[in-house]
C-alpha positions as CSV (number, residue, x, y, z in Angstrom):
1,M,28.2,-33.2,8.1
2,K,27.1,-30.0,6.3
3,T,24.8,-32.1,4.0
4,I,23.2,-33.9,7.0
5,V,22.5,-30.5,8.7
6,L,21.0,-29.1,5.5
7,S,18.9,-32.3,5.1
8,L,17.6,-32.1,8.6
9,L,16.9,-28.4,8.3
10,T,15.0,-29.0,5.0
11,L,13.1,-31.9,6.6
12,F,12.2,-29.7,9.6
13,L,11.0,-26.9,7.4
14,L,8.9,-29.2,5.2
15,T,7.4,-31.1,8.1
16,G,6.7,-27.8,10.0
17,C,4.8,-26.4,7.0
18,F,2.6,-29.5,6.8
19,L,1.9,-29.8,10.5
20,L,0.5,-26.2,11.0
21,T,-3.1,-26.0,11.8
22,T,-5.3,-23.1,11.1
23,D,-4.9,-22.0,14.8
24,D,-1.2,-22.3,14.5
25,V,-1.2,-20.1,11.3
26,L,-3.3,-17.5,13.1
27,A,-1.1,-17.6,16.1
28,T,2.0,-16.9,14.1
29,R,0.2,-14.0,12.3
30,P,1.2,-14.6,8.7
31,S,1.3,-11.3,6.9
32,I,1.6,-10.1,3.3
33,T,2.0,-6.6,2.0
34,I,0.9,-6.5,-1.6
35,P,3.0,-3.9,-3.4
36,S,1.0,-3.1,-6.5
37,I,-2.3,-1.6,-7.6
38,T,-4.5,-3.8,-9.7
39,P,-6.7,-1.3,-11.6
40,D,-10.2,-2.2,-12.7
41,L,-9.9,-2.6,-16.4
42,T,-13.2,-0.7,-16.9
43,A,-11.9,2.2,-14.8
44,Q,-9.5,4.8,-15.9
45,A,-6.0,3.6,-16.5
46,I,-3.1,4.2,-14.0
47,G,0.1,5.2,-15.6
48,T,3.6,6.4,-14.5
49,P,4.8,10.0,-14.1
50,D,6.1,9.9,-17.6
51,N,2.9,8.2,-19.0
52,T,0.0,9.5,-17.0
53,Q,-3.6,9.3,-18.2
54,N,-6.4,11.3,-16.6
55,G,-4.0,13.3,-14.3
56,Y,-2.9,10.5,-11.9
57,Y,-0.4,7.7,-11.7
58,D,0.6,4.8,-9.4
59,A,2.9,6.2,-6.7
60,L,2.9,3.1,-4.4
61,A,6.7,2.9,-4.8
62,S,7.0,6.1,-2.8
63,T,5.9,4.1,0.3
64,A,7.6,0.8,-0.4
65,G,9.9,1.1,2.7
66,I,7.0,1.1,5.2
67,C,6.9,-2.1,7.2
68,F,3.7,-4.3,7.4
69,E,3.1,-3.4,11.1
70,A,3.1,0.4,10.4
71,A,0.9,0.0,7.4
72,W,-1.5,-2.2,9.4
73,D,-1.6,0.4,12.2
74,A,-2.3,3.3,9.7
75,A,-4.9,1.4,7.7
76,G,-8.0,3.5,7.0
77,S,-6.3,6.8,7.3
78,V,-6.0,9.0,4.2
79,F,-2.7,10.7,3.7
80,I,-2.3,13.8,1.4
81,M,1.2,15.2,1.0
82,R,1.9,18.3,-1.0
83,T,5.6,18.9,-0.1
84,A,8.8,17.0,0.5
85,E,8.8,18.3,4.1
86,E,5.4,16.7,4.6
87,H,6.7,13.4,3.1
88,I,9.7,13.6,5.5
89,R,7.4,14.1,8.5
90,F,5.3,11.1,7.3
91,Y,8.4,8.9,7.4
92,D,9.5,10.5,10.8
93,L,6.1,9.5,12.2
94,V,6.5,5.9,11.1
95,D,10.1,5.8,12.5
96,N,8.9,7.3,15.8
97,S,6.1,4.8,16.1
98,R,8.7,2.1,16.6
99,L,6.4,-0.4,14.8
100,C,9.1,-1.3,12.3
101,R,12.2,-3.2,13.5
102,R,14.5,-0.8,11.6
103,A,14.5,2.7,10.4
104,V,12.1,3.0,7.4
105,R,13.7,3.1,4.0
106,R,12.7,6.5,2.6
107,E,11.6,6.5,-1.0
108,P,11.5,9.8,-3.0
109,F,8.5,11.5,-4.6
110,D,8.9,14.5,-6.9
111,F,6.9,17.4,-5.6
112,T,8.7,20.0,-7.7
113,T,6.2,19.9,-10.5
114,G,3.2,20.5,-8.2
115,D,2.3,16.8,-8.0
116,V,0.5,15.6,-4.8
117,L,1.0,12.2,-3.1
118,V,-2.4,10.8,-1.9
119,G,-2.8,7.4,-0.3
120,I,-4.4,4.9,2.0
121,W,-3.7,1.4,3.3
122,N,-6.7,-0.9,3.8
123,R,-6.6,-4.2,5.6
124,G,-8.5,-7.4,5.4
125,S,-8.2,-11.2,5.5
126,G,-8.0,-13.6,2.6
127,C,-5.7,-14.7,-0.2
128,T,-5.7,-11.5,-2.3
129,A,-6.6,-7.9,-1.9
130,T,-7.2,-5.3,-4.5
131,H,-8.1,-1.6,-5.0
132,D,-10.1,-0.7,-8.1
133,I,-10.4,3.0,-9.0
134,T,-14.0,3.5,-9.8
135,S,-14.0,7.3,-10.3
136,F,-11.5,10.1,-10.7
137,E,-13.1,13.5,-11.0
138,R,-11.0,16.6,-11.4
139,D,-12.6,20.0,-11.6
140,D,-10.0,22.7,-12.5
141,S,-12.4,25.6,-12.0
142,A,-13.4,24.5,-8.5
143,R,-9.8,23.2,-7.9
144,T,-11.0,19.9,-6.6
145,V,-10.1,16.2,-7.1
146,V,-12.4,13.4,-5.9
147,I,-11.1,9.8,-6.2
148,Q,-13.3,6.9,-5.4
149,A,-12.0,3.4,-5.1
150,Q,-13.2,-0.1,-4.1
151,F,-11.2,-2.3,-1.7
152,S,-11.9,-6.0,-1.7
153,T,-10.4,-9.3,-0.6
154,A,-10.9,-12.7,-2.0
155,G,-10.2,-16.3,-1.1
156,D,-10.4,-18.5,2.0
157,C,-6.8,-18.0,3.2
158,S,-6.3,-16.9,6.8
159,Y,-3.7,-14.2,5.8
160,E,-3.9,-10.7,7.2
161,L,-3.5,-8.5,4.2
162,V,-2.5,-4.8,3.9
163,R,-3.0,-3.2,0.5
164,G,-1.8,0.3,-0.3
165,L,-3.4,2.6,-2.8
166,W,-1.0,5.5,-3.4
167,L,-1.4,7.9,-6.3
168,G,0.4,10.8,-7.6
169,I,-2.0,13.6,-8.7
170,E,-0.5,15.8,-11.4
171,N,-0.2,19.5,-10.7
172,A,-2.7,19.6,-7.9
173,R,-0.8,21.3,-5.0
174,D,-3.5,23.8,-4.3
175,Y,-6.5,21.6,-5.0
176,D,-8.9,20.2,-2.4
177,I,-8.4,16.4,-2.7
178,R,-10.7,13.7,-1.4
179,L,-10.0,10.0,-1.5
180,E,-13.0,7.7,-0.7
181,V,-12.5,4.0,-0.4
182,S,-15.4,1.6,0.1
183,N,-15.3,-2.1,1.0
């Protein structure tokens, strides 16, 4: 009996996958959150806090608990967090939005060394989405950081995509930081 139920379930799932039309796919709103940064190989490299190059590193893991719906809703807004309290308020805002089915899993970020968390989500349609960092300019005398990135999607898939670009900026707590993303 168990084998028959599993076989029927498998047949249903396989058949259902092949019978969906494009309208059905759009109606069910397939969604993908892509959890990593794909740097442009000609741009400056992204490292980790222990292995940074150029004063910044991939900090996407610090927002890994945010659900697709909340990231989709926040797309286009630039977030700059300089303290653990600001990071906590960020998570509280997501929880209070009630866009996620459960409380958001809160991921740590180490602000104790003066690092700043900077990020944005961008959305689009297609098969894949990427952010490429095209410029990172740090002026220690003017105490400014300007990051420029390119967001792009590719492919003819009808997926709604949300792509996060979250960076840790080394020792920049009192810097004026700008993140500019073009499509």
